[in-house]
C-alpha positions in Angstrom: 0.0 -0.1 -0.3 1.6 3.3 -1.1 0.5 6.4 1.1 1.0 9.7 -1.1 1.7 13.1 0.4 -0.9 15.5 0.5 -0.8 17.7 -2.7 0.8 21.3 -2.1 -1.1 24.1 -2.8 -1.5 25.7 -6.3 0.2 28.8 -5.5 3.5 26.8 -4.4 3.5 24.2 -7.0 3.4 26.3 -10.2 6.5 28.0 -9.3 8.5 24.5 -8.5 9.8 22.5 -11.1 7.5 19.7 -11.4 9.6 16.9 -12.9 13.0 16.0 -11.2 15.9 14.0 -12.4 17.3 11.5 -9.5 20.3 9.1 -10.5 21.4 6.1 -8.2 24.7 4.3 -8.8 26.0 1.1 -7.2 28.8 -1.3 -7.9 26.6 -3.2 -10.2 24.2 -1.0 -11.9 23.2 2.4 -13.1 19.6 3.7 -12.7 17.7 6.9 -13.2 14.3 8.0 -12.6 12.2 11.0 -13.1 9.8 12.1 -10.6 6.6 14.3 -10.9 7.4 16.1 -7.3 3.3 17.5 -6.9 2.1 14.1 -6.7 5.5 12.2 -5.6 5.1 9.5 -8.3 7.7 8.2 -10.8 7.1 9.6 -14.2 9.6 7.5 -16.1 12.5 5.2 -15.2 15.6 3.7 -16.7 18.0 1.0 -15.0 20.8 -1.1 -16.3 18.8 -4.0 -14.1 16.2 -4.4 -16.9 16.5 -7.6 -18.9 16.2 -6.0 -22.1 18.6 -3.8 -21.6 21.2 -5.8 -20.0 21.8 -8.1 -23.1 22.6 -5.3 -25.3 25.3 -3.9 -22.7 29.0 -5.0 -22.2 29.1 -3.9 -18.9 26.1 -2.6 -16.5 28.1 -0.1 -14.3 30.3 1.9 -16.5 30.2 5.1 -18.1 29.0 3.8 -21.3 26.1 2.1 -19.5 25.2 5.3 -17.9 25.1 7.2 -21.3 22.8 4.2 -22.5 20.6 4.5 -19.8 20.3 8.5 -20.2 19.3 8.0 -23.9 16.6 5.6 -23.0 15.4 7.5 -20.4 15.2 10.6 -22.7 13.1 8.5 -25.3 10.8 7.3 -22.6 10.4 10.9 -21.6 9.7 12.3 -25.1 7.0 9.4 -25.5 5.6 10.6 -22.2 5.2 14.2 -23.5 7.7 15.5 -21.0 10.0 18.0 -22.5 12.2 19.7 -19.7 13.5 18.3 -16.3 15.5 19.5 -13.6 18.6 17.7 -12.1 18.8 16.6 -8.3 22.3 15.7 -7.6 23.1 14.4 -3.9 25.8 15.9 -2.0 28.5 13.1 -3.1 27.5 13.4 -6.7 29.9 15.7 -8.9 29.0 16.6 -12.5 31.6 14.2 -14.2 31.8 10.5 -15.0 28.4 8.8 -14.8 26.4 11.4 -13.5 27.8 13.7 -16.9 27.2 10.7 -19.1 23.4 10.6 -18.1 22.7 14.2 -18.3 24.5 14.6 -21.7 22.7 11.8 -23.2 19.6 13.5 -22.0 20.5 16.7 -23.8 21.4 14.7 -26.8 17.7 13.0 -26.9 16.2 16.4 -26.8 15.5 16.8 -23.1 15.9 20.4 -21.8 17.5 20.9 -18.5 16.0 23.6 -16.4 
């Protein structure tokens, strides 16, 4: 059972960036998801754990895998008609390596970063 947080007031949510990109990296896998913040639901996601993607990758944890995940996530966002997202980086995440690969792949797919 999922308990959703209360929906924020309209005057607050229209100034917030509604779609947020969050990335998670482990020693084995790369995953990224876009969350719709007013409703706290996942709008779209991609991960190197998916069986369909795992067969087409050499490794599921390197920079090339992160770039492929970003490209696939960008295509899924365009299918869902989400043209722009804002990026949420954790404190330990810097803009290089896998993080840079995911973000650059999203830009190449046609997603605008706000």
